[in-house]
C-alpha positions as CSV (number, residue, x, y, z in Angstrom):
1,X,11.6,2.6,10.6
2,X,10.5,5.5,12.8
3,X,7.7,6.3,15.2
4,X,7.2,9.9,13.8
5,X,6.9,9.4,10.1
6,X,6.8,12.3,7.7
7,X,5.9,12.4,4.0
8,X,8.9,11.6,1.8
9,X,11.3,10.6,4.7
10,X,11.7,7.1,3.2
11,X,10.9,5.4,6.5
12,X,8.3,2.8,7.5
13,X,6.1,3.9,10.4
14,X,6.2,1.8,13.6
15,X,2.9,0.6,15.0
16,X,-0.2,-1.6,14.5
17,X,-2.1,-0.9,11.3
18,X,-5.4,-2.4,10.1
19,X,-5.5,-3.9,6.7
20,X,-8.1,-1.7,4.9
21,X,-8.2,-3.4,1.5
22,X,-6.3,-5.5,-1.0
23,X,-5.4,-4.2,-4.4
24,X,-4.3,-6.7,-7.1
25,X,-3.4,-7.0,-10.8
26,X,-6.1,-9.1,-12.4
27,X,-3.9,-9.4,-15.5
28,X,-1.2,-11.1,-13.4
29,X,-3.2,-13.3,-11.0
30,X,-6.6,-14.2,-9.7
31,X,-8.7,-12.1,-7.3
32,X,-7.6,-13.0,-3.8
33,X,-10.4,-15.0,-2.1
34,X,-10.4,-13.2,1.2
35,X,-13.1,-11.7,3.3
36,X,-11.8,-8.1,2.9
37,X,-12.5,-5.4,0.3
38,X,-10.5,-6.0,-2.9
39,X,-10.0,-3.8,-5.9
40,X,-8.6,-4.8,-9.2
41,X,-5.9,-2.2,-10.2
42,X,-6.8,-0.5,-13.4
43,X,-4.5,1.5,-15.8
44,X,-5.8,4.9,-14.4
45,X,-5.5,4.0,-10.7
46,X,-3.1,6.0,-8.6
47,X,-2.4,6.9,-4.9
48,X,-2.2,10.5,-4.0
49,X,1.0,11.4,-2.1
50,X,0.7,15.2,-2.4
51,X,-0.1,16.7,1.1
52,X,-1.6,19.8,-0.6
53,X,-4.1,17.8,-2.5
54,X,-7.6,17.2,-1.1
55,X,-7.3,13.5,-2.0
56,X,-4.0,13.1,0.0
57,X,-3.4,9.4,1.0
58,X,-6.3,8.1,-1.1
59,X,-6.9,5.9,-4.1
60,X,-7.5,8.2,-7.1
61,X,-8.0,8.2,-10.8
62,X,-5.0,9.4,-12.7
63,X,-5.3,12.3,-15.2
64,X,-2.8,14.0,-17.5
65,X,-2.1,16.5,-14.7
66,X,-1.9,14.0,-11.9
67,X,1.2,13.6,-9.8
68,X,-0.2,10.5,-8.0
69,X,1.8,7.3,-7.8
70,X,0.7,5.0,-10.6
71,X,-0.5,1.6,-9.2
72,X,-0.3,-0.3,-12.5
73,X,3.5,-0.7,-12.6
74,X,5.7,-2.4,-15.2
75,X,7.5,-4.3,-12.4
76,X,5.7,-6.8,-10.2
77,X,5.8,-4.9,-6.9
78,X,2.1,-4.0,-6.9
79,X,0.8,-7.3,-8.2
80,X,-0.7,-7.7,-4.8
81,X,-0.9,-4.9,-2.3
82,X,-2.3,-4.7,1.3
83,X,-3.4,-1.1,2.0
84,X,-2.6,-0.3,5.6
85,X,-4.7,2.0,7.7
86,X,-1.9,4.5,8.3
87,X,-2.7,8.2,8.4
88,X,-6.2,7.7,6.9
89,X,-8.7,8.2,9.7
90,X,-8.1,11.0,10.2
91,X,-5.7,12.1,7.5
92,X,-3.0,14.5,8.6
93,X,-1.3,16.3,5.7
94,X,2.4,15.6,5.6
95,X,2.3,12.7,8.1
96,X,2.9,10.1,5.3
97,X,0.9,8.2,2.7
98,X,0.8,5.1,0.6
99,X,1.9,2.7,3.4
100,X,1.5,-0.7,1.8
101,X,2.6,-4.3,2.2
102,X,3.6,-5.3,-1.3
103,X,5.9,-7.6,-3.2
104,X,9.7,-7.2,-2.7
105,X,12.3,-6.4,-5.3
106,X,15.0,-9.0,-5.9
107,X,17.5,-8.8,-3.0
108,X,14.8,-7.3,-0.6
109,X,16.1,-3.8,-1.3
110,X,14.5,-1.0,0.8
111,X,11.2,0.5,0.0
112,X,10.2,4.2,0.3
113,X,8.3,3.5,3.5
114,X,6.3,0.3,2.8
115,X,6.8,-3.3,3.9
116,X,8.0,-5.7,1.2
117,X,7.7,-9.4,1.2
118,X,8.6,-12.3,-1.1
119,X,5.6,-13.5,-3.1
120,X,5.2,-16.7,-1.2
121,X,5.2,-14.9,2.1
122,X,2.7,-12.2,1.0
123,X,0.4,-14.9,-0.3
124,X,0.7,-16.8,3.0
125,X,-0.3,-13.6,4.8
126,X,-3.3,-13.2,2.6
127,X,-4.6,-16.6,3.7
128,X,-4.6,-15.4,7.3
129,X,-6.4,-12.1,6.8
130,X,-9.9,-11.6,8.3
131,X,-12.0,-8.5,9.0
132,X,-10.2,-6.6,11.7
133,X,-6.7,-8.0,10.8
134,X,-3.8,-5.7,11.5
135,X,-0.1,-5.7,10.6
136,X,2.3,-4.8,13.3
137,X,5.6,-3.1,12.4
138,X,8.2,-3.2,15.2
139,X,12.0,-2.8,15.5
């Protein structure tokens, strides 16, 4: 964790971040019934992590030339994703992108800058979300 995050540093930013939307895999579970924007992840959905791209730190449609992070993964990490409002309003190129709360790997191994939770814990967080909800990351 660090206060001054940079793209690719592998750290999770410290601070209070609003939950902007929830992404989910419709083929692996039902749409979360929450009062926040939700988006079913499709095969061509990605997240742009290229600071030089005009769509940096945004949900994008993948193309053959795309270098964006594919959201429809073979593992289960992105079955449910909370998109946090980090470096999005305004976006600063190189400050970091794709800061999510998502499902954890077995053993709670580190992420590349996100927050990872066990499925039961992430689903419990979902039940508490309301418009204006934030996630606080502290040491």
